[in-house]
C-alpha positions in Angstrom: -31.7 -10.5 52.5 -33.4 -8.4 49.9 -34.0 -9.7 46.5 -31.1 -8.9 44.2 -32.5 -6.4 41.7 -31.1 -5.0 38.4 -30.4 -1.7 40.2 -28.4 -3.4 42.9 -26.1 -5.2 40.4 -22.8 -3.4 40.0 -19.2 -4.6 41.0 -19.8 -8.1 39.4 -20.7 -6.6 36.1 -17.9 -4.1 36.3 -15.6 -7.1 36.8 -17.1 -8.7 33.7 -16.7 -5.5 31.8 -13.0 -5.4 32.8 -12.5 -9.1 32.1 -14.4 -9.5 28.8 -11.8 -7.7 26.6 -8.4 -8.8 25.3 -8.7 -12.2 27.0 -11.9 -12.9 25.2 -11.9 -11.0 22.0 -8.2 -11.6 21.2 -7.0 -14.6 23.1 -10.1 -16.9 23.1 -10.7 -16.2 19.4 -7.1 -17.0 18.6 -7.3 -20.2 20.7 -10.2 -21.4 18.7 -8.7 -20.4 15.4 -5.3 -22.1 16.1 -6.3 -25.1 18.3 -10.0 -25.7 17.6 -11.6 -26.7 20.9 -8.3 -28.2 22.0 -7.7 -25.6 24.7 -11.2 -25.7 26.1 -9.8 -27.6 29.1 -7.5 -24.6 29.9 -10.4 -22.1 29.7 -12.5 -24.2 32.1 -9.8 -25.1 34.5 -8.3 -21.7 34.9 -11.7 -20.0 35.5 -12.4 -22.7 38.0 -9.1 -22.4 39.9 -9.0 -18.6 39.8 -12.6 -18.3 41.1 -11.9 -18.5 44.8 -9.2 -15.7 44.7 -11.5 -13.3 42.9 -14.4 -14.2 45.2 -12.2 -13.5 48.2 -11.8 -9.8 47.1 -15.6 -9.4 47.3 -15.9 -11.6 50.4 -13.2 -9.6 52.4 -14.7 -6.2 51.6 -18.2 -7.4 52.4 -17.0 -8.9 55.8 -14.8 -6.1 57.0 -15.7 -2.9 55.1 -12.1 -2.7 54.0 -10.3 -3.4 50.7 -7.8 -6.2 50.2 -5.1 -3.6 50.2 -6.0 -2.7 53.8 -5.7 -6.4 54.6 -2.4 -6.8 52.9 -0.9 -4.1 55.1 -2.1 -5.9 58.2 -0.7 -9.3 57.0 2.9 -8.3 56.4 4.9 -5.1 56.0 6.5 -6.3 52.8 3.3 -7.3 50.8 2.0 -3.8 50.1 5.4 -2.4 48.8 5.7 -5.5 46.6 2.2 -5.0 45.3 3.1 -1.4 44.5 6.2 -2.5 42.5 4.4 -5.2 40.6 1.5 -2.9 39.7 3.6 0.0 38.7 5.7 -2.3 36.5 2.7 -3.8 34.7 -0.2 -1.3 34.7 1.1 0.7 31.7 1.5 -2.3 29.5 -1.9 -3.7 30.5 -3.6 -0.4 29.8 -1.8 -0.1 26.5 -2.8 -3.6 25.4 -6.5 -3.0 26.0 -6.6 0.5 24.6 -4.8 -0.4 21.4 -7.4 -3.1 20.6 -10.1 -0.5 21.3 -8.4 1.9 18.9 -8.3 -0.7 16.2 -12.0 -1.3 16.6 -12.6 2.5 16.5 -10.9 2.6 13.2 -13.2 -0.1 11.8 -16.3 1.6 13.1 -15.6 5.3 12.6 -13.0 5.2 9.8 -9.2 5.4 9.3 -8.9 9.2 9.0 -6.7 8.9 12.2 -4.1 6.3 12.7 -4.3 3.7 15.5 -2.0 5.6 17.8 -4.0 8.8 17.6 -7.2 6.9 18.1 -5.8 5.3 21.2 -4.8 8.6 22.6 -8.2 10.1 21.9 -9.9 7.1 23.5 -7.7 7.5 26.6 -8.6 11.1 27.0 -12.3 10.5 26.6 -12.1 7.8 29.2 -10.2 10.2 31.6 -13.0 12.8 31.2 -15.7 10.3 31.9 -13.9 9.1 35.1 -13.2 12.5 36.4 -16.7 13.8 35.8 -18.9 10.6 36.2 -16.8 8.7 38.7 -18.0 5.3 40.0 -21.7 5.9 39.6 -21.5 6.4 35.8 -19.2 3.4 35.5 -21.7 1.3 37.5 -24.6 2.3 35.2 -22.7 1.8 31.9 -21.5 -1.7 32.7 -25.0 -3.1 33.2 -26.0 -2.2 29.7 -22.7 -3.0 28.0 -22.1 -6.4 29.6 -25.7 -7.7 29.1 -25.7 -6.5 25.4 -22.3 -8.1 24.7 -23.2 -11.4 26.3 -26.5 -11.7 24.3 -25.0 -10.6 21.0 -21.9 -12.9 21.3 -24.1 -15.9 22.2 -26.4 -15.3 19.2 -23.4 -15.0 16.9 -21.9 -18.2 18.2 -25.2 -20.1 17.8 -25.7 -18.9 14.3 -22.1 -19.7 13.3 -22.7 -23.2 14.7 -25.5 -23.8 12.3 -23.4 -22.6 9.4 -20.5 -24.9 10.3 -20.4 -28.0 8.1 -17.1 -29.8 9.1 -17.0 -32.5 11.7 -16.5 -31.5 15.4 -13.3 -32.5 17.1 -13.1 -32.0 20.9 -9.7 -33.7 21.3 -7.9 -31.7 24.0 -4.4 -30.5 23.2 -1.4 -30.1 25.5 1.0 -27.7 23.9 4.5 -29.1 23.3 6.8 -26.5 21.8 7.9 -23.2 23.3 5.6 -21.0 21.1 2.5 -23.0 21.9 3.3 -23.1 25.7 3.8 -19.4 25.7 0.4 -18.9 24.0 -1.2 -21.2 26.6 0.2 -19.2 29.5 -0.8 -15.9 27.8 -4.3 -17.3 27.2 -4.7 -18.3 30.9 -3.0 -15.1 32.2 -6.0 -13.0 31.5 -8.7 -15.6 31.5 -11.1 -14.5 32.7 -8.9 -11.6 34.1 -5.6 -11.0 35.9 -5.8 -12.1 39.6 -5.0 -8.6 40.8 -8.5 -7.8 39.6 -9.5 -9.3 43.0 -8.2 -6.1 44.5 -10.2 -4.0 42.1 -13.3 -6.1 43.0 -12.9 -5.3 46.7 -12.6 -1.5 45.9 -15.6 -1.5 43.6 -17.6 -3.4 46.3 -16.9 -0.7 48.8 -17.8 2.0 46.3 -21.1 0.2 45.6 -21.9 0.1 49.3 -21.4 3.8 49.5 -24.1 4.3 46.9 -26.3 1.4 48.2 -25.8 0.7 51.9 -28.0 -2.4 51.6 -25.5 -4.0 49.2 -24.4 -6.5 51.8 -24.9 -10.0 53.0 -25.5 -12.4 50.1 -26.1 -9.7 47.5 -22.4 -9.0 46.7 -21.8 -12.8 46.2 -24.8 -13.2 43.8 -23.8 -10.1 41.9 -20.2 -11.4 41.6 -21.3 -14.8 40.4 -23.5 -13.4 37.7 -20.6 -11.3 36.3 -18.1 -14.2 36.7 -20.5 -16.7 34.9 -20.9 -14.2 32.1 -17.1 -14.1 31.5 -17.0 -17.9 31.1 -20.0 -18.1 28.7 -18.6 -15.3 26.5 -15.1 -16.9 26.6 -16.5 -20.1 25.2 -18.5 -18.2 22.6 -15.5 -16.4 21.3 -13.5 -19.7 21.2 -16.4 -21.2 19.2 -16.4 -18.3 16.8 -12.7 -18.9 16.2 -13.3 -22.6 15.6 -16.4 -22.2 13.3 -15.0 -19.4 11.1 -11.2 -19.7 11.1 -10.0 -23.2 12.3 -8.3 -25.1 9.5 -9.3 -22.4 7.0 -5.7 -21.3 6.3 -6.5 -17.8 7.7 -4.3 -16.2 10.3 -4.8 -13.2 12.5 -2.7 -10.1 11.7 -0.3 -8.7 14.2 -1.5 -5.1 14.1 -4.6 -3.9 16.0 -6.2 -2.7 12.7 -5.8 -6.0 11.0 -6.9 -8.0 13.9 -10.0 -5.8 14.5 -11.1 -6.1 10.9 -10.8 -9.9 11.1 -12.6 -10.0 14.4 -15.6 -8.1 13.1 -15.5 -10.3 10.1 -16.0 -13.4 12.3 -19.4 -12.0 13.3 -20.5 -10.8 9.9 -19.7 -14.2 8.3 -22.0 -15.7 10.9 -24.8 -13.2 10.9 -24.5 -11.5 7.4 -23.1 -8.3 6.2 -26.2 -6.4 7.5 -24.9 -6.9 11.0 -21.6 -5.0 10.5 -22.7 -1.8 12.3 -24.3 -3.7 15.2 -21.3 -6.0 15.7 -18.8 -3.2 15.2 -20.6 -1.1 17.9 -20.9 -4.1 20.2 -17.2 -5.0 19.9 -16.1 -1.4 20.3 -18.2 -0.8 23.4 -16.9 -4.1 24.8 -13.3 -3.0 24.5 -14.1 0.6 25.5 -15.6 -0.7 28.7 -12.4 -2.7 29.4 -10.3 0.4 28.7 -12.5 2.5 31.0 -12.6 0.0 33.9 -8.9 -0.7 33.8 -8.2 3.0 33.6 -10.3 3.5 36.7 -9.1 0.5 38.6 -5.3 0.9 38.5 -5.3 4.5 39.7 -7.9 3.7 42.4 -5.7 0.8 43.6 -2.4 2.9 43.5 -4.1 5.8 45.3 -5.2 3.4 48.1 -1.8 1.8 48.2 0.2 5.0 48.5 -2.3 6.2 51.1 -1.7 3.1 53.2 2.1 3.1 52.7 2.6 6.7 53.6 -0.3 7.2 56.0 -1.6 10.2 54.1 -5.4 10.3 54.0 -5.7 14.0 53.3 -4.6 14.1 49.6 -6.8 12.4 47.0 -4.2 11.1 44.6 -6.7 9.2 42.3 -6.5 12.0 39.6 -2.8 12.2 39.9 -2.4 8.4 39.2 -5.0 8.7 36.4 -2.8 11.3 34.7 0.4 9.2 35.3 -1.2 6.1 33.9 -2.5 8.0 30.8 0.9 9.6 30.1 2.8 6.3 30.5 0.4 4.5 28.3 0.7 7.1 25.6 4.4 6.7 25.7 4.1 2.9 25.1 1.9 3.6 22.0 4.8 5.4 20.3 7.0 2.3 20.6 4.7 -0.7 20.3 1.5 0.5 18.6 2.1 -1.8 15.5 2.8 -4.9 17.6 -0.5 -5.7 19.2 0.1 -9.4 19.7 3.6 -8.8 21.2 2.0 -6.3 23.6 -0.7 -8.6 24.6 1.7 -11.6 25.0 4.0 -9.6 27.4 1.1 -8.3 29.5 -0.7 -11.7 29.8 2.4 -13.7 30.6 3.4 -11.3 33.3 -0.1 -11.5 34.8 0.0 -15.3 34.9 3.5 -15.5 36.5 2.4 -13.1 39.2 -0.9 -15.0 39.8 0.4 -17.3 42.5 1.5 -14.3 44.6 -2.0 -12.9 44.6 -3.6 -16.3 45.1 -1.5 -17.1 48.2 -1.9 -13.7 50.0 -5.7 -13.6 49.2 -6.0 -17.1 50.8 -3.8 -16.1 53.7 -5.9 -13.0 54.4 -9.4 -14.6 54.0 -8.6 -17.5 56.3 -6.6 -15.6 58.9 -7.5 -13.6 62.0 -8.4 -10.4 60.1 -11.5 -12.0 58.5 -14.4 -12.8 60.9 -14.9 -16.6 61.2 -18.5 -16.3 60.0 -17.2 -14.9 56.6 -14.4 -17.3 56.0 -14.7 -19.7 53.1 -16.0 -23.2 53.4 -13.9 -26.4 53.5 -14.7 -27.0 49.8 -13.5 -23.5 48.9 -10.3 -24.0 50.9 -9.6 -27.2 49.0 -10.3 -25.5 45.7 -8.0 -22.7 46.7 -5.1 -25.1 47.5 -5.6 -26.8 44.1 -5.8 -23.4 42.4 -2.4 -22.3 43.9 -0.9 -25.6 42.8 -2.3 -25.2 39.3 -1.0 -21.7 38.9 2.4 -22.5 40.3 2.9 -25.7 38.3 2.0 -24.0 35.0 4.2 -21.0 35.8 7.2 -23.2 36.5 6.4 -25.2 33.3 6.5 -22.1 31.2 9.8 -20.8 32.8 11.5 -24.2 32.3 10.4 -24.2 28.7 12.1 -21.0 27.8 15.4 -21.7 29.7 
């Protein structure tokens, strides 16, 4: 195996770029502000138990030269249509949630001469132009710079805020009790570090990377993925820490609109680093969310194009651009109705993602341990046990949430 170079990094950092967004900037920071370090257990456990199912996306693509969607079609005739329905029902809300946060940050950085909805639409169309003209190669290059810059800046901010924190530390772990707290916990874990359907995106990005670099095989994809995944955990802990050090027990609460939340989010950094850092932090936060907007806008149409291609056996028509337009129009429609309710939008999208997680976990495990994956590429006994525990974890917490609201 060749040494994993910076140039050969790609899908793992794109995954990190997609993951480090609403789940980290919004949910992790709110968790720290509202619960202190009380939900650290949830962050660590959910990233541990989701890991196998994300890794299986890369593993299957590396082993077979096919995406998970190709495997789903082989497993059972009902899986792919069900995936199509779930994705179509959620992709507009997910895209709207990440884009509206990006728009709020754009207002902070560039000014409020346009309202949040207009900013969101502008950002969407800029992203569409980048994807149509630059395609995967540009996405691959951008993520390397953005994710590394974000990780370093967030780590520095968390360390400096730690030294400015004078109150005693409390690492008592909290199990939410009432319906509101349980709903937040499920929403927090829903996108931490990302929705499980991102495993499908990971398989598609791995194949795209191999088209650009045919030697991106063997252990290189695993190393690349692990770097990206580890970055999402570190950044998640850092954002939770910022919420603790700056807002926990301060009497401050995050606003519900994207503009209010974005202003408070940037203030977390500037309180830790000083007012001089406003521009640097605003740019870092904006590029972080812009990368998430860009990667999700690429991933959903890419997955839907592949799905419709497999369902209808039509390999002649490239529907990627068609789905890109459909997703953009649908997302713009959502802005008109829910642009002022950022937290409601995020809550809906993240809870849906968590409740559908067992579906993706089970079929990913079924595929990677079945006859369509070569024995040499199937997971170890430890990974199988971790997968079983992960499915149990996701199912139990999903049932707990549903019983709490009934």
